[in-house]
C-alpha positions as a printed Julia matrix, in Angstrom:
226×3 Matrix{Float64}:
  -9.95  -24.82    9.4
  -7.3   -22.7     7.4
  -4.62  -25.46    8.1
  -7.07  -28.04    7.4
  -7.4   -26.79    4.16
  -3.95  -25.94    3.45
  -2.93  -29.56    4.25
  -5.36  -31.2     1.68
  -4.12  -28.51   -0.89
  -0.63  -29.46   -0.45
  -1.6   -33.43   -0.81
  -2.79  -32.66   -3.92
  -0.05  -30.49   -5.21
   2.21  -33.45   -3.8
  -0.23  -35.83   -5.75
   0.13  -33.99   -8.59
   4.36  -33.72   -8.83
   4.15  -37.64   -7.93
   2.28  -38.17  -11.0
   4.11  -35.66  -13.51
   7.65  -37.6   -12.65
   8.51  -37.51  -16.61
   9.91  -41.09  -16.27
   9.71  -41.91  -20.56
  11.57  -38.47  -20.99
  14.0   -38.99  -18.69
  15.36  -42.51  -19.94
  14.96  -41.71  -23.58
  17.29  -38.4   -22.6
  19.84  -40.8   -20.11
  19.41  -43.71  -22.68
  20.27  -42.17  -26.33
  19.82  -38.46  -25.53
  16.81  -37.98  -27.65
  13.55  -36.24  -26.67
  10.63  -38.83  -26.7
   8.56  -36.53  -27.88
   9.81  -36.0   -30.94
   9.99  -39.35  -31.96
   7.27  -42.24  -32.46
   4.05  -41.42  -31.04
   5.24  -38.15  -29.01
   3.69  -39.38  -25.7
   6.19  -40.14  -22.97
   4.23  -43.08  -21.83
   5.2   -46.55  -21.76
   3.86  -48.01  -25.27
   5.96  -45.16  -27.26
   8.92  -46.21  -24.87
   8.49  -49.65  -26.1
   8.43  -48.74  -29.32
  11.33  -46.43  -29.42
  13.87  -47.65  -27.04
  12.69  -51.43  -26.42
  11.21  -54.02  -24.2
  13.29  -53.19  -21.41
  13.33  -49.67  -20.99
   9.47  -49.89  -21.96
   8.69  -52.16  -18.58
  10.39  -50.02  -16.45
   8.56  -46.85  -17.52
   5.24  -48.54  -17.19
   6.58  -50.02  -13.38
   7.35  -46.32  -12.1
   4.28  -44.89  -13.73
   1.88  -47.21  -12.15
   3.74  -46.9    -8.41
   3.09  -43.24   -9.52
  -0.5   -43.64   -9.02
  -0.03  -46.03   -6.29
   1.93  -43.6    -4.14
  -0.25  -40.87   -4.49
  -3.17  -42.48   -2.59
  -0.41  -43.99   -0.04
   0.74  -40.8     0.94
  -3.04  -39.61    1.34
  -3.45  -42.77    3.29
  -0.39  -42.68    5.13
  -1.14  -38.58    6.2
  -4.27  -39.44    7.42
  -3.72  -41.94    9.45
  -1.4   -40.09   11.42
  -2.95  -38.45   15.02
  -1.99  -35.16   13.98
  -4.62  -34.86   11.17
  -7.28  -36.12   13.3
  -6.54  -32.96   15.74
  -6.87  -30.62   12.52
  -9.79  -32.71   11.72
 -11.58  -31.65   14.93
 -10.4   -28.43   14.68
 -11.72  -28.09   11.03
 -15.29  -29.94   12.87
 -15.07  -33.09   10.9
 -16.4   -35.98   13.18
 -14.24  -39.0    11.34
 -11.52  -38.31    8.76
 -12.52  -42.07    7.29
 -15.35  -40.09    5.53
 -12.93  -37.77    4.0
 -10.28  -40.12    2.93
 -12.32  -41.84   -0.34
 -13.09  -38.18   -1.79
  -9.37  -37.16   -0.31
  -7.88  -40.23   -2.28
  -9.74  -39.73   -5.11
  -8.61  -36.02   -5.76
  -5.24  -37.61   -5.19
  -5.69  -40.0    -8.31
  -7.34  -37.35  -10.67
  -4.64  -35.19   -9.59
  -1.6   -37.77  -10.24
  -3.34  -38.67  -13.16
  -3.38  -34.89  -14.72
   0.05  -34.51  -13.7
   1.25  -37.81  -15.81
  -0.53  -36.51  -19.25
  -0.12  -32.7   -17.92
   3.5   -32.35  -16.61
   4.85  -29.0   -15.26
   8.48  -30.7   -15.78
   7.55  -30.86  -19.87
   5.84  -27.51  -20.68
   2.41  -29.62  -19.45
   3.25  -32.73  -21.88
   3.28  -36.07  -21.47
   1.52  -39.41  -21.74
  -1.91  -40.63  -22.2
  -2.07  -41.55  -18.28
  -3.38  -45.03  -18.72
  -0.08  -46.64  -16.3
  -1.15  -44.04  -13.77
  -4.64  -44.44  -14.11
  -3.85  -48.25  -13.35
  -1.44  -47.62  -10.56
  -4.52  -45.48   -8.75
  -7.19  -48.15   -9.17
  -4.56  -50.5    -7.07
  -3.76  -48.0    -4.71
  -7.87  -47.24   -4.08
  -8.91  -50.83   -4.17
  -6.32  -53.77   -5.83
  -9.05  -55.79   -6.69
 -10.41  -53.47   -8.85
  -6.89  -52.57  -10.49
  -6.57  -56.47  -11.25
  -9.7   -56.91  -12.72
  -8.9   -54.08  -15.09
  -6.21  -54.89  -16.03
  -7.27  -58.62  -16.92
  -9.86  -56.83  -18.99
  -6.81  -54.75  -20.88
  -5.41  -58.21  -20.68
  -8.38  -59.79  -22.35
  -8.9   -57.2   -25.28
  -5.05  -56.87  -25.81
  -4.52  -60.81  -26.67
  -7.76  -60.7   -28.95
  -6.73  -57.34  -30.81
  -3.39  -56.56  -29.82
  -3.89  -53.1   -29.93
  -3.16  -51.12  -27.33
  -5.27  -48.25  -27.27
  -8.16  -50.15  -27.48
  -7.16  -52.27  -24.9
  -6.94  -49.15  -22.63
 -10.11  -47.84  -23.75
 -12.15  -50.86  -22.8
 -10.43  -51.08  -19.63
 -10.73  -47.55  -18.95
 -14.72  -47.94  -19.66
 -15.3   -50.82  -17.13
 -13.96  -49.31  -14.38
 -17.11  -47.48  -13.03
 -18.98  -50.71  -13.25
 -16.47  -52.94  -11.53
 -16.24  -50.03   -8.44
 -20.07  -50.24   -8.59
 -20.62  -54.04   -8.37
 -18.01  -54.2    -6.04
 -19.75  -51.71   -3.58
 -16.6   -49.2    -3.66
 -17.27  -45.7    -1.84
 -19.25  -43.11   -4.25
 -15.82  -41.16   -4.69
 -14.34  -44.74   -6.17
 -17.35  -44.89   -8.68
 -17.13  -40.91   -9.94
 -13.23  -41.62  -10.41
 -13.93  -44.1   -12.54
 -16.22  -42.26  -14.49
 -14.07  -39.34  -14.53
 -10.84  -41.36  -15.13
 -12.4   -43.26  -18.11
 -13.47  -40.11  -19.89
 -10.28  -38.29  -19.51
  -8.71  -41.4   -20.87
 -11.04  -41.78  -23.71
 -10.56  -37.98  -24.53
  -6.68  -38.77  -24.35
  -7.07  -41.4   -26.99
  -9.07  -38.92  -29.46
  -6.68  -39.6   -32.15
  -6.22  -43.65  -31.54
 -10.45  -43.6   -31.8
 -10.07  -42.04  -34.73
  -7.29  -44.55  -36.63
  -9.47  -47.56  -35.03
 -12.64  -46.48  -36.71
 -10.57  -46.05  -39.88
  -8.68  -49.49  -39.53
  -5.48  -47.85  -39.18
  -4.71  -48.37  -35.95
  -1.42  -50.11  -35.57
  -0.86  -53.36  -33.35
   2.12  -53.58  -31.3
   5.33  -54.59  -32.62
   4.03  -52.85  -36.0
   5.71  -49.21  -36.52
   4.04  -45.8   -36.59
   4.33  -42.35  -37.48
   1.75  -40.88  -34.95
   0.17  -41.79  -31.75
  -0.69  -44.77  -30.48
  -1.42  -45.15  -26.89
   0.05  -43.81  -23.17
């Protein structure tokens, strides 16, 4: 049982470290020698990189941040596919690792999302976890990931506001998981992840209510999204 718990703890730490890779910060330092936390919105995510460094760097950060979420889930699935993991499960008196995988994948996803927004490499600062959350969804069940991205795209096309699109997309996740008959763990991830993303967008929500949230392409002095 002790080895089994140690393995799972190591996997969750690895998921957090994957999520905490400071993509936007590193790119800002490499390209312009700036700390991206001190410009634009102060976020290390793709939206602030887009506004600060341009479309190419913004897209690169977006893709890498999505990949961080996908990788956290892929790591869980790979380790649990190995024979020695099944042997450890037997030693821990678990009849079937397949029943454990959804819960471990969910926890790993949450740790990756936490790592992105509270990176150990950046003094526990970071982005708003939208792109990494999308990566986690694609790793858990890709139709929900694509569905969420589609909802984001529709809202963005209508509003041109990234934060509003992110919030609406995050709210839709648990409903999509439930409608597509996914495991309870995935539904709970949708709820927990949605709440986390909304909390991270508190200032954006206030600006939305005040009618002052900038649309994409507009300059800003305070945070927008991710």
